[in-house]
A tleap script that builds the chain and sets N, CA, C and O, in Angstrom:
source leaprc.protein.ff14SB
mol = sequence {
  NMET ILE TYR GLN PHE ARG SER LYS ALA GLY
  PRO ASP VAL ILE MET LEU ALA ASP LEU THR
  LYS ARG ILE PHE ASP VAL LEU GLY ARG PRO
  LEU GLU PRO ARG GLY ILE LEU THR ILE GLU
  GLN LEU PRO ALA LEU ILE THR ALA LEU GLU
  THR ALA ILE LEU LYS ASP LEU GLU GLU ARG
  SER LYS THR GLY ASP GLU GLY GLY SER GLU
  ALA LEU LYS LEU ALA ASP ARG LEU GLY GLN
  ARG ALA TYR PRO PHE LEU GLU LEU MET LYS
  GLN ALA LYS GLY LYS ASP GLU PRO VAL LEU
  TRP GLY CVAL
}
set mol.1.N position { 23.823 17.515 -3.124 }
set mol.1.CA position { 24.058 16.364 -2.588 }
set mol.1.C position { 23.022 15.328 -3.065 }
set mol.1.O position { 21.894 15.620 -3.462 }
set mol.2.N position { 23.516 14.121 -2.984 }
set mol.2.CA position { 22.831 12.930 -3.546 }
set mol.2.C position { 22.406 12.072 -2.381 }
set mol.2.O position { 23.274 11.745 -1.572 }
set mol.3.N position { 21.190 11.684 -2.214 }
set mol.3.CA position { 20.780 10.666 -1.245 }
set mol.3.C position { 20.463 9.312 -1.969 }
set mol.3.O position { 19.880 9.306 -3.053 }
set mol.4.N position { 20.858 8.186 -1.347 }
set mol.4.CA position { 20.703 6.822 -1.798 }
set mol.4.C position { 19.958 6.063 -0.771 }
set mol.4.O position { 20.503 5.756 0.290 }
set mol.5.N position { 18.751 5.752 -1.038 }
set mol.5.CA position { 17.885 4.967 -0.151 }
set mol.5.C position { 17.806 3.545 -0.504 }
set mol.5.O position { 17.592 3.161 -1.654 }
set mol.6.N position { 17.993 2.714 0.572 }
set mol.6.CA position { 18.166 1.259 0.432 }
set mol.6.C position { 17.096 0.473 1.247 }
set mol.6.O position { 16.596 0.915 2.281 }
set mol.7.N position { 16.803 -0.675 0.719 }
set mol.7.CA position { 15.990 -1.580 1.454 }
set mol.7.C position { 16.223 -2.938 0.921 }
set mol.7.O position { 16.459 -3.084 -0.278 }
set mol.8.N position { 16.172 -3.930 1.725 }
set mol.8.CA position { 16.232 -5.245 1.202 }
set mol.8.C position { 15.011 -5.711 0.410 }
set mol.8.O position { 15.037 -6.767 -0.222 }
set mol.9.N position { 13.950 -4.916 0.450 }
set mol.9.CA position { 12.816 -5.171 -0.244 }
set mol.9.C position { 12.688 -4.811 -1.843 }
set mol.9.O position { 11.858 -5.296 -2.612 }
set mol.10.N position { 13.601 -3.945 -2.130 }
set mol.10.CA position { 13.617 -3.468 -3.531 }
set mol.10.C position { 14.927 -2.764 -3.992 }
set mol.10.O position { 15.891 -2.731 -3.227 }
set mol.11.N position { 14.974 -2.253 -5.112 }
set mol.11.CA position { 16.126 -1.600 -5.759 }
set mol.11.C position { 16.453 -0.270 -5.014 }
set mol.11.O position { 15.560 0.406 -4.505 }
set mol.12.N position { 17.651 0.045 -4.975 }
set mol.12.CA position { 17.976 1.324 -4.317 }
set mol.12.C position { 17.347 2.599 -5.183 }
set mol.12.O position { 17.148 2.514 -6.395 }
set mol.13.N position { 17.097 3.644 -4.498 }
set mol.13.CA position { 16.584 4.834 -5.145 }
set mol.13.C position { 17.553 5.930 -4.759 }
set mol.13.O position { 17.905 6.124 -3.596 }
set mol.14.N position { 17.976 6.655 -5.829 }
set mol.14.CA position { 18.872 7.716 -5.742 }
set mol.14.C position { 18.128 9.048 -6.086 }
set mol.14.O position { 17.479 9.161 -7.126 }
set mol.15.N position { 18.245 10.010 -5.204 }
set mol.15.CA position { 17.574 11.400 -5.426 }
set mol.15.C position { 18.530 12.413 -5.136 }
set mol.15.O position { 19.487 12.238 -4.381 }
set mol.16.N position { 18.228 13.654 -5.836 }
set mol.16.CA position { 18.988 14.788 -5.470 }
set mol.16.C position { 18.427 15.423 -4.276 }
set mol.16.O position { 17.284 15.119 -3.933 }
set mol.17.N position { 19.167 16.343 -3.554 }
set mol.17.CA position { 18.701 17.036 -2.353 }
set mol.17.C position { 17.543 17.755 -2.437 }
set mol.17.O position { 16.789 17.794 -1.465 }
set mol.18.N position { 17.252 18.418 -3.603 }
set mol.18.CA position { 15.995 19.257 -3.720 }
set mol.18.C position { 14.740 18.386 -3.600 }
set mol.18.O position { 13.828 18.716 -2.842 }
set mol.19.N position { 14.689 17.283 -4.342 }
set mol.19.CA position { 13.563 16.456 -4.280 }
set mol.19.C position { 13.472 15.697 -2.897 }
set mol.19.O position { 12.377 15.521 -2.362 }
set mol.20.N position { 14.563 15.285 -2.376 }
set mol.20.CA position { 14.628 14.622 -1.097 }
set mol.20.C position { 14.028 15.547 -0.028 }
set mol.20.O position { 13.218 15.138 0.804 }
set mol.21.N position { 14.450 16.770 -0.089 }
set mol.21.CA position { 13.957 17.847 1.066 }
set mol.21.C position { 12.459 17.966 0.863 }
set mol.21.O position { 11.691 17.895 1.822 }
set mol.22.N position { 12.034 18.150 -0.402 }
set mol.22.CA position { 10.586 18.380 -0.639 }
set mol.22.C position { 9.748 17.098 -0.078 }
set mol.22.O position { 8.692 17.292 0.524 }
set mol.23.N position { 10.207 15.900 -0.275 }
set mol.23.CA position { 9.559 14.708 0.029 }
set mol.23.C position { 9.566 14.603 1.648 }
set mol.23.O position { 8.563 14.278 2.284 }
set mol.24.N position { 10.743 14.899 2.205 }
set mol.24.CA position { 10.791 14.878 3.706 }
set mol.24.C position { 9.894 15.908 4.364 }
set mol.24.O position { 9.314 15.648 5.418 }
set mol.25.N position { 9.776 17.101 3.735 }
set mol.25.CA position { 8.920 18.134 4.239 }
set mol.25.C position { 7.501 17.589 4.201 }
set mol.25.O position { 6.728 17.792 5.137 }
set mol.26.N position { 7.160 16.899 3.123 }
set mol.26.CA position { 5.776 16.284 3.094 }
set mol.26.C position { 5.610 15.397 4.173 }
set mol.26.O position { 4.568 15.456 4.826 }
set mol.27.N position { 6.619 14.464 4.494 }
set mol.27.CA position { 6.525 13.418 5.459 }
set mol.27.C position { 6.664 13.964 6.893 }
set mol.27.O position { 6.536 13.249 7.887 }
set mol.28.N position { 6.951 15.359 6.928 }
set mol.28.CA position { 7.133 15.823 8.332 }
set mol.28.C position { 8.318 15.329 9.108 }
set mol.28.O position { 8.321 15.240 10.336 }
set mol.29.N position { 9.275 15.028 8.368 }
set mol.29.CA position { 10.599 14.540 9.089 }
set mol.29.C position { 11.775 15.494 8.673 }
set mol.29.O position { 11.813 16.031 7.566 }
set mol.30.N position { 12.683 15.655 9.594 }
set mol.30.CA position { 13.879 16.421 9.222 }
set mol.30.C position { 14.764 15.621 8.341 }
set mol.30.O position { 14.848 14.412 8.558 }
set mol.31.N position { 15.430 16.158 7.378 }
set mol.31.CA position { 16.344 15.461 6.388 }
set mol.31.C position { 17.646 15.522 6.962 }
set mol.31.O position { 18.245 16.590 7.087 }
set mol.32.N position { 18.153 14.315 7.351 }
set mol.32.CA position { 19.478 14.223 7.954 }
set mol.32.C position { 20.335 13.362 7.039 }
set mol.32.O position { 19.770 12.611 6.244 }
set mol.33.N position { 21.694 13.421 7.099 }
set mol.33.CA position { 22.722 12.733 6.276 }
set mol.33.C position { 22.373 11.224 6.246 }
set mol.33.O position { 22.466 10.579 5.202 }
set mol.34.N position { 21.984 10.695 7.378 }
set mol.34.CA position { 21.615 9.384 7.509 }
set mol.34.C position { 20.556 9.040 8.365 }
set mol.34.O position { 20.331 9.723 9.364 }
set mol.35.N position { 19.770 7.887 8.032 }
set mol.35.CA position { 18.581 7.692 8.859 }
set mol.35.C position { 18.032 6.363 8.353 }
set mol.35.O position { 18.553 5.625 7.517 }
set mol.36.N position { 16.759 6.174 9.081 }
set mol.36.CA position { 15.908 5.054 8.852 }
set mol.36.C position { 14.495 5.394 8.929 }
set mol.36.O position { 14.074 6.240 9.718 }
set mol.37.N position { 13.754 4.743 8.117 }
set mol.37.CA position { 12.269 4.689 8.075 }
set mol.37.C position { 11.918 3.337 8.473 }
set mol.37.O position { 12.097 2.370 7.733 }
set mol.38.N position { 11.396 3.261 9.695 }
set mol.38.CA position { 11.180 1.941 10.344 }
set mol.38.C position { 9.878 1.368 9.779 }
set mol.38.O position { 9.030 2.077 9.238 }
set mol.39.N position { 9.766 0.011 9.940 }
set mol.39.CA position { 8.582 -0.722 9.410 }
set mol.39.C position { 7.219 -0.105 10.022 }
set mol.39.O position { 6.214 0.007 9.319 }
set mol.40.N position { 7.251 0.276 11.337 }
set mol.40.CA position { 6.077 0.829 11.891 }
set mol.40.C position { 5.725 2.211 11.373 }
set mol.40.O position { 4.555 2.592 11.404 }
set mol.41.N position { 6.756 3.015 10.871 }
set mol.41.CA position { 6.572 4.212 10.378 }
set mol.41.C position { 6.048 4.316 8.927 }
set mol.41.O position { 5.429 5.309 8.545 }
set mol.42.N position { 6.327 3.214 8.102 }
set mol.42.CA position { 6.018 3.255 6.729 }
set mol.42.C position { 4.559 3.436 6.238 }
set mol.42.O position { 4.304 4.161 5.276 }
set mol.43.N position { 3.618 2.764 6.917 }
set mol.43.CA position { 2.166 3.067 6.629 }
set mol.43.C position { 1.763 4.554 6.610 }
set mol.43.O position { 1.178 5.045 5.644 }
set mol.44.N position { 2.066 5.188 7.612 }
set mol.44.CA position { 1.753 6.541 7.825 }
set mol.44.C position { 2.498 7.464 6.861 }
set mol.44.O position { 1.928 8.464 6.426 }
set mol.45.N position { 3.785 7.156 6.501 }
set mol.45.CA position { 4.583 7.943 5.665 }
set mol.45.C position { 4.126 7.728 4.136 }
set mol.45.O position { 4.185 8.631 3.301 }
set mol.46.N position { 3.688 6.493 3.883 }
set mol.46.CA position { 3.144 6.248 2.508 }
set mol.46.C position { 1.930 6.982 2.411 }
set mol.46.O position { 1.853 7.683 1.402 }
set mol.47.N position { 0.926 7.011 3.217 }
set mol.47.CA position { -0.265 7.754 3.250 }
set mol.47.C position { 0.011 9.273 3.062 }
set mol.47.O position { -0.599 9.942 2.227 }
set mol.48.N position { 0.977 9.784 3.896 }
set mol.48.CA position { 1.188 11.140 3.780 }
set mol.48.C position { 1.671 11.538 2.282 }
set mol.48.O position { 1.118 12.469 1.696 }
set mol.49.N position { 2.613 10.876 1.749 }
set mol.49.CA position { 3.126 11.142 0.419 }
set mol.49.C position { 2.016 10.951 -0.550 }
set mol.49.O position { 1.868 11.846 -1.381 }
set mol.50.N position { 1.243 9.971 -0.578 }
set mol.50.CA position { 0.127 9.726 -1.505 }
set mol.50.C position { -0.868 10.890 -1.455 }
set mol.50.O position { -1.330 11.403 -2.474 }
set mol.51.N position { -1.163 11.268 -0.236 }
set mol.51.CA position { -2.023 12.453 -0.029 }
set mol.51.C position { -1.527 13.749 -0.661 }
set mol.51.O position { -2.260 14.537 -1.259 }
set mol.52.N position { -0.238 13.894 -0.478 }
set mol.52.CA position { 0.489 15.075 -1.069 }
set mol.52.C position { 0.483 15.033 -2.570 }
set mol.52.O position { 0.349 16.058 -3.240 }
set mol.53.N position { 0.626 13.863 -3.080 }
set mol.53.CA position { 0.693 13.690 -4.597 }
set mol.53.C position { -0.736 13.982 -5.136 }
set mol.53.O position { -0.865 14.588 -6.200 }
set mol.54.N position { -1.741 13.590 -4.468 }
set mol.54.CA position { -3.144 13.827 -4.947 }
set mol.54.C position { -3.467 15.324 -4.752 }
set mol.54.O position { -4.115 15.878 -5.640 }
set mol.55.N position { -3.109 15.966 -3.767 }
set mol.55.CA position { -3.179 17.407 -3.556 }
set mol.55.C position { -2.472 18.134 -4.651 }
set mol.55.O position { -3.053 19.052 -5.231 }
set mol.56.N position { -1.282 17.792 -4.966 }
set mol.56.CA position { -0.471 18.367 -5.993 }
set mol.56.C position { -1.344 18.372 -7.428 }
set mol.56.O position { -1.450 19.339 -8.182 }
set mol.57.N position { -1.909 17.116 -7.602 }
set mol.57.CA position { -2.602 17.016 -8.901 }
set mol.57.C position { -3.730 17.834 -8.884 }
set mol.57.O position { -4.000 18.517 -9.873 }
set mol.58.N position { -4.506 17.850 -7.762 }
set mol.58.CA position { -5.707 18.803 -7.761 }
set mol.58.C position { -5.479 20.173 -7.948 }
set mol.58.O position { -6.201 20.862 -8.670 }
set mol.59.N position { -4.409 20.647 -7.268 }
set mol.59.CA position { -3.952 22.034 -7.383 }
set mol.59.C position { -3.624 22.396 -8.857 }
set mol.59.O position { -3.977 23.466 -9.351 }
set mol.60.N position { -2.907 21.416 -9.552 }
set mol.60.CA position { -2.493 21.735 -11.005 }
set mol.60.C position { -3.772 21.729 -11.912 }
set mol.60.O position { -3.868 22.513 -12.856 }
set mol.61.N position { -4.694 20.875 -11.620 }
set mol.61.CA position { -5.929 20.890 -12.478 }
set mol.61.C position { -6.687 22.089 -12.230 }
set mol.61.O position { -7.276 22.557 -13.204 }
set mol.62.N position { -6.790 22.672 -11.139 }
set mol.62.CA position { -7.506 23.747 -10.774 }
set mol.62.C position { -6.872 25.075 -11.436 }
set mol.62.O position { -7.613 25.901 -11.968 }
set mol.63.N position { -5.543 25.241 -11.386 }
set mol.63.CA position { -4.752 26.315 -12.048 }
set mol.63.C position { -4.605 26.229 -13.468 }
set mol.63.O position { -4.383 27.207 -14.181 }
set mol.64.N position { -4.742 24.938 -13.914 }
set mol.64.CA position { -4.395 24.751 -15.348 }
set mol.64.C position { -2.976 24.667 -15.638 }
set mol.64.O position { -2.550 24.622 -16.792 }
set mol.65.N position { -2.202 24.645 -14.553 }
set mol.65.CA position { -0.750 24.455 -14.617 }
set mol.65.C position { -0.161 25.516 -15.500 }
set mol.65.O position { 0.677 25.207 -16.347 }
set mol.66.N position { -0.570 26.770 -15.336 }
set mol.66.CA position { -0.218 27.940 -16.251 }
set mol.66.C position { 1.188 28.301 -15.948 }
set mol.66.O position { 1.731 28.052 -14.872 }
set mol.67.N position { 1.722 28.870 -16.902 }
set mol.67.CA position { 3.123 29.585 -16.787 }
set mol.67.C position { 4.243 28.510 -16.871 }
set mol.67.O position { 4.037 27.362 -16.475 }
set mol.68.N position { 5.463 28.914 -17.408 }
set mol.68.CA position { 6.553 28.051 -17.561 }
set mol.68.C position { 6.512 27.171 -18.757 }
set mol.68.O position { 5.513 27.092 -19.472 }
set mol.69.N position { 7.607 26.512 -18.963 }
set mol.69.CA position { 7.679 25.660 -20.081 }
set mol.69.C position { 7.070 24.205 -19.818 }
set mol.69.O position { 6.987 23.804 -18.657 }
set mol.70.N position { 6.677 23.476 -20.798 }
set mol.70.CA position { 6.087 22.134 -20.592 }
set mol.70.C position { 7.130 21.265 -19.832 }
set mol.70.O position { 6.766 20.469 -18.966 }
set mol.71.N position { 8.406 21.430 -20.165 }
set mol.71.CA position { 9.422 20.540 -19.549 }
set mol.71.C position { 9.511 20.769 -18.041 }
set mol.71.O position { 9.640 19.834 -17.251 }
set mol.72.N position { 9.429 22.163 -17.642 }
set mol.72.CA position { 9.491 22.498 -16.252 }
set mol.72.C position { 8.237 21.930 -15.499 }
set mol.72.O position { 8.336 21.413 -14.387 }
set mol.73.N position { 7.067 22.056 -16.168 }
set mol.73.CA position { 5.807 21.579 -15.521 }
set mol.73.C position { 5.993 19.990 -15.237 }
set mol.73.O position { 5.649 19.494 -14.164 }
set mol.74.N position { 6.493 19.337 -16.157 }
set mol.74.CA position { 6.652 17.904 -16.024 }
set mol.74.C position { 7.702 17.525 -14.887 }
set mol.74.O position { 7.540 16.549 -14.154 }
set mol.75.N position { 8.757 18.357 -14.811 }
set mol.75.CA position { 9.821 18.133 -13.797 }
set mol.75.C position { 9.294 18.416 -12.455 }
set mol.75.O position { 9.704 17.767 -11.492 }
set mol.76.N position { 8.340 19.420 -12.316 }
set mol.76.CA position { 7.846 19.634 -10.857 }
set mol.76.C position { 6.741 18.775 -10.357 }
set mol.76.O position { 6.353 18.857 -9.191 }
set mol.77.N position { 6.254 17.993 -11.180 }
set mol.77.CA position { 5.176 17.091 -10.690 }
set mol.77.C position { 5.677 16.233 -9.625 }
set mol.77.O position { 6.591 15.432 -9.820 }
set mol.78.N position { 5.053 16.395 -8.418 }
set mol.78.CA position { 5.514 15.649 -7.255 }
set mol.78.C position { 5.283 14.132 -7.501 }
set mol.78.O position { 6.193 13.355 -7.209 }
set mol.79.N position { 4.259 13.723 -7.959 }
set mol.79.CA position { 3.951 12.236 -8.175 }
set mol.79.C position { 4.919 11.621 -9.126 }
set mol.79.O position { 5.346 10.488 -8.909 }
set mol.80.N position { 5.296 12.328 -10.197 }
set mol.80.CA position { 6.242 11.771 -11.136 }
set mol.80.C position { 7.663 11.593 -10.402 }
set mol.80.O position { 8.245 10.509 -10.428 }
set mol.81.N position { 8.109 12.553 -9.845 }
set mol.81.CA position { 9.401 12.514 -9.234 }
set mol.81.C position { 9.548 11.735 -7.963 }
set mol.81.O position { 10.631 11.260 -7.621 }
set mol.82.N position { 8.439 11.610 -7.264 }
set mol.82.CA position { 8.467 10.848 -6.099 }
set mol.82.C position { 8.192 9.328 -6.174 }
set mol.82.O position { 8.448 8.535 -5.268 }
set mol.83.N position { 7.666 9.038 -7.308 }
set mol.83.CA position { 7.139 7.706 -7.579 }
set mol.83.C position { 8.188 6.526 -7.148 }
set mol.83.O position { 7.829 5.592 -6.431 }
set mol.84.N position { 9.448 6.652 -7.626 }
set mol.84.CA position { 10.388 5.531 -7.282 }
set mol.84.C position { 10.652 5.505 -5.673 }
set mol.84.O position { 10.960 4.444 -5.130 }
set mol.85.N position { 10.527 6.644 -4.980 }
set mol.85.CA position { 10.718 6.487 -3.460 }
set mol.85.C position { 9.432 5.883 -2.955 }
set mol.85.O position { 9.493 4.968 -2.135 }
set mol.86.N position { 8.210 6.357 -3.411 }
set mol.86.CA position { 6.998 5.806 -2.909 }
set mol.86.C position { 6.901 4.212 -3.054 }
set mol.86.O position { 6.493 3.442 -2.185 }
set mol.87.N position { 7.359 3.883 -4.324 }
set mol.87.CA position { 7.310 2.423 -4.523 }
set mol.87.C position { 8.283 1.566 -3.636 }
set mol.87.O position { 7.999 0.431 -3.253 }
set mol.88.N position { 9.417 2.194 -3.356 }
set mol.88.CA position { 10.448 1.580 -2.411 }
set mol.88.C position { 9.807 1.496 -0.986 }
set mol.88.O position { 10.025 0.502 -0.293 }
set mol.89.N position { 9.037 2.495 -0.547 }
set mol.89.CA position { 8.535 2.472 0.669 }
set mol.89.C position { 7.394 1.311 0.770 }
set mol.89.O position { 7.298 0.578 1.754 }
set mol.90.N position { 6.566 1.239 -0.339 }
set mol.90.CA position { 5.486 0.282 -0.385 }
set mol.90.C position { 6.071 -1.190 -0.399 }
set mol.90.O position { 5.522 -2.098 0.224 }
set mol.91.N position { 7.227 -1.368 -1.156 }
set mol.91.CA position { 7.818 -2.783 -1.193 }
set mol.91.C position { 8.401 -3.103 0.188 }
set mol.91.O position { 8.336 -4.223 0.695 }
set mol.92.N position { 8.955 -2.073 0.737 }
set mol.92.CA position { 9.535 -2.266 2.037 }
set mol.92.C position { 8.386 -2.718 3.185 }
set mol.92.O position { 8.502 -3.635 3.998 }
set mol.93.N position { 7.398 -1.928 3.035 }
set mol.93.CA position { 6.244 -2.290 3.880 }
set mol.93.C position { 5.665 -3.652 3.726 }
set mol.93.O position { 5.345 -4.334 4.700 }
set mol.94.N position { 5.524 -4.073 2.392 }
set mol.94.CA position { 5.142 -5.355 2.113 }
set mol.94.C position { 5.945 -6.448 2.449 }
set mol.94.O position { 5.429 -7.551 2.629 }
set mol.95.N position { 7.232 -6.256 2.560 }
set mol.95.CA position { 8.224 -7.276 3.028 }
set mol.95.C position { 8.701 -6.994 4.510 }
set mol.95.O position { 9.640 -7.628 4.990 }
set mol.96.N position { 8.090 -6.120 5.143 }
set mol.96.CA position { 8.561 -5.834 6.578 }
set mol.96.C position { 10.163 -5.592 6.713 }
set mol.96.O position { 10.916 -6.153 7.508 }
set mol.97.N position { 10.483 -4.651 5.771 }
set mol.97.CA position { 11.899 -4.197 5.868 }
set mol.97.C position { 11.856 -2.703 6.020 }
set mol.97.O position { 10.973 -1.992 5.540 }
set mol.98.N position { 12.926 -2.268 6.758 }
set mol.98.CA position { 13.037 -0.764 6.891 }
set mol.98.C position { 13.710 -0.126 5.580 }
set mol.98.O position { 14.204 -0.824 4.694 }
set mol.99.N position { 13.678 1.168 5.557 }
set mol.99.CA position { 14.289 1.959 4.351 }
set mol.99.C position { 15.576 2.686 5.029 }
set mol.99.O position { 15.390 3.413 6.004 }
set mol.100.N position { 16.710 2.511 4.575 }
set mol.100.CA position { 17.803 3.247 5.198 }
set mol.100.C position { 18.505 4.185 4.129 }
set mol.100.O position { 18.408 3.965 2.922 }
set mol.101.N position { 19.232 5.267 4.672 }
set mol.101.CA position { 20.073 5.961 3.893 }
set mol.101.C position { 21.172 6.564 4.617 }
set mol.101.O position { 21.154 6.831 5.819 }
set mol.102.N position { 22.213 6.780 3.743 }
set mol.102.CA position { 23.469 7.443 4.386 }
set mol.102.C position { 24.340 6.305 5.138 }
set mol.102.O position { 25.250 6.621 5.906 }
set mol.103.N position { 24.014 5.015 4.876 }
set mol.103.CA position { 24.833 3.997 5.515 }
set mol.103.C position { 25.691 3.292 4.607 }
set mol.103.O position { 26.435 2.404 5.025 }
savepdb mol mol.pdb
quit
């Protein structure tokens, strides 16, 4: 399944279900076919995702990112994969706009 996130504050972000599920687990939110991230929720959600990205980087540096191919290692980096969504949330927060999907 593909999720398309929209906000008047920035360009649409399209993600596959596996990445979207991973991000929503980090955010502590259930992944539903449609929904909204309100203006009031955005600051906490941005902080949660940034914290998870930093934690992911720290864990990779400790383990040396051993095992698997280099392409797989790059694909699994949360920060790299979540960056467009994080930027959309930041733009939405800056312009006081919600983020919607499934509408």
